[in-house]
BAFIDO-156897 format. One record per residue (C-alpha): residue number from 0; residue in one letter; x, y, z. Coordinates in nm, 4 decimals. Layout:
! residues N
{seq:NUM&type:A&east:X&north:Y&up:Z}
...
***
This chain:
! residues 80
{seq:0&type:M&east:0.0000&north:0.0000&up:0.0000}
{seq:1&type:L&east:0.2919&north:0.2328&up:0.0591}
{seq:2&type:G&east:0.3904&north:0.1958&up:-0.3053}
{seq:3&type:W&east:0.0444&north:0.3003&up:-0.4235}
{seq:4&type:T&east:0.0472&north:0.5947&up:-0.1846}
{seq:5&type:V&east:0.3813&north:0.7146&up:-0.3198}
{seq:6&type:L&east:0.2535&north:0.6660&up:-0.6761}
{seq:7&type:L&east:-0.0559&north:0.8755&up:-0.6055}
{seq:8&type:F&east:0.1509&north:1.1527&up:-0.4462}
{seq:9&type:W&east:0.3788&north:1.1458&up:-0.7518}
{seq:10&type:A&east:0.0724&north:1.1822&up:-0.9747}
{seq:11&type:L&east:-0.0440&north:1.4731&up:-0.7613}
{seq:12&type:I&east:0.2533&north:1.6812&up:-0.8791}
{seq:13&type:E&east:0.1240&north:1.6898&up:-1.2391}
{seq:14&type:P&east:-0.2310&north:1.5522&up:-1.2216}
{seq:15&type:I&east:-0.3325&north:1.6204&up:-1.5820}
{seq:16&type:A&east:-0.0177&north:1.4667&up:-1.7277}
{seq:17&type:R&east:-0.0536&north:1.1579&up:-1.5080}
{seq:18&type:V&east:-0.4301&north:1.1085&up:-1.5250}
{seq:19&type:D&east:-0.3829&north:0.7457&up:-1.6345}
{seq:20&type:I&east:-0.2592&north:0.6645&up:-1.2834}
{seq:21&type:L&east:-0.6235&north:0.6855&up:-1.1759}
{seq:22&type:L&east:-0.7183&north:0.3939&up:-1.3989}
{seq:23&type:I&east:-0.4397&north:0.1663&up:-1.2818}
{seq:24&type:T&east:-0.5357&north:0.2508&up:-0.9250}
{seq:25&type:L&east:-0.9072&north:0.2048&up:-0.9776}
{seq:26&type:F&east:-0.9230&north:-0.1231&up:-1.1606}
{seq:27&type:P&east:-0.6675&north:-0.3514&up:-1.0015}
{seq:28&type:V&east:-0.6703&north:-0.2072&up:-0.6501}
{seq:29&type:V&east:-1.0188&north:-0.0766&up:-0.5752}
{seq:30&type:T&east:-1.1927&north:-0.3403&up:-0.7860}
{seq:31&type:I&east:-1.0160&north:-0.6254&up:-0.6088}
{seq:32&type:L&east:-1.1018&north:-0.4731&up:-0.2702}
{seq:33&type:A&east:-1.4682&north:-0.4488&up:-0.3733}
{seq:34&type:I&east:-1.4698&north:-0.8093&up:-0.4992}
{seq:35&type:A&east:-1.3125&north:-0.9257&up:-0.1733}
{seq:36&type:A&east:-1.5830&north:-0.7429&up:0.0227}
{seq:37&type:V&east:-1.8552&north:-0.9099&up:-0.1855}
{seq:38&type:L&east:-1.6997&north:-1.2526&up:-0.1265}
{seq:39&type:V&east:-1.6821&north:-1.1890&up:0.2474}
{seq:40&type:A&east:-2.0462&north:-1.0807&up:0.2484}
{seq:41&type:K&east:-2.1504&north:-1.3915&up:0.0539}
{seq:42&type:S&east:-1.9647&north:-1.6193&up:0.2928}
{seq:43&type:N&east:-2.1463&north:-1.4625&up:0.5897}
{seq:44&type:Q&east:-1.8208&north:-1.4013&up:0.7740}
{seq:45&type:I&east:-1.9268&north:-1.0396&up:0.8210}
{seq:46&type:Q&east:-2.2851&north:-0.9209&up:0.8002}
{seq:47&type:T&east:-2.3723&north:-0.7318&up:0.4869}
{seq:48&type:S&east:-2.5130&north:-0.4480&up:0.6958}
{seq:49&type:N&east:-2.1673&north:-0.3976&up:0.8460}
{seq:50&type:L&east:-2.0117&north:-0.3852&up:0.4979}
{seq:51&type:F&east:-2.2698&north:-0.1458&up:0.3562}
{seq:52&type:P&east:-2.0716&north:0.1728&up:0.4431}
{seq:53&type:M&east:-1.7683&north:0.0252&up:0.2687}
{seq:54&type:F&east:-1.9742&north:-0.0459&up:-0.0453}
{seq:55&type:I&east:-2.0927&north:0.3151&up:-0.0424}
{seq:56&type:L&east:-1.7308&north:0.4290&up:-0.0135}
{seq:57&type:Y&east:-1.6269&north:0.2072&up:-0.3058}
{seq:58&type:F&east:-1.9117&north:0.3493&up:-0.5148}
{seq:59&type:V&east:-1.8037&north:0.7056&up:-0.4346}
{seq:60&type:I&east:-1.4400&north:0.6216&up:-0.5158}
{seq:61&type:F&east:-1.5376&north:0.4622&up:-0.8484}
{seq:62&type:C&east:-1.7523&north:0.7594&up:-0.9517}
{seq:63&type:T&east:-1.4911&north:1.0137&up:-0.8444}
{seq:64&type:F&east:-1.2040&north:0.8364&up:-1.0188}
{seq:65&type:V&east:-1.3951&north:0.7806&up:-1.3429}
{seq:66&type:L&east:-1.5198&north:1.1390&up:-1.3588}
{seq:67&type:S&east:-1.1722&north:1.2705&up:-1.2752}
{seq:68&type:C&east:-1.0184&north:1.0537&up:-1.5455}
{seq:69&type:I&east:-1.2675&north:1.1783&up:-1.8043}
{seq:70&type:Y&east:-1.2070&north:1.5392&up:-1.7029}
{seq:71&type:G&east:-0.8301&north:1.4867&up:-1.7069}
{seq:72&type:Q&east:-0.8329&north:1.3278&up:-2.0517}
{seq:73&type:R&east:-1.0374&north:1.6187&up:-2.1888}
{seq:74&type:S&east:-0.8017&north:1.8688&up:-2.0280}
{seq:75&type:K&east:-0.5001&north:1.6832&up:-2.1647}
{seq:76&type:R&east:-0.6444&north:1.6907&up:-2.5176}
{seq:77&type:S&east:-0.7295&north:2.0617&up:-2.4982}
{seq:78&type:R&east:-0.3734&north:2.1467&up:-2.3893}
{seq:79&type:S&east:-0.2188&north:1.9578&up:-2.6818}
***
């Protein structure tokens, strides 16, 4: 996780130039965490009601990252 944190801080220096970092953070990392949460909920190890706030957080992260990536790509194209 430290590596991803450093990568995101590096992307923060020039966010428009490094907008693709959002996609490689969203799909392998956040998607796998969401899948793991679904599997835990299905196995009844943790009640789904206890995982509900985490699912809301994942939804917010997905929406924010996708919208930021779209905005960044448009900004990158307009600067070129």
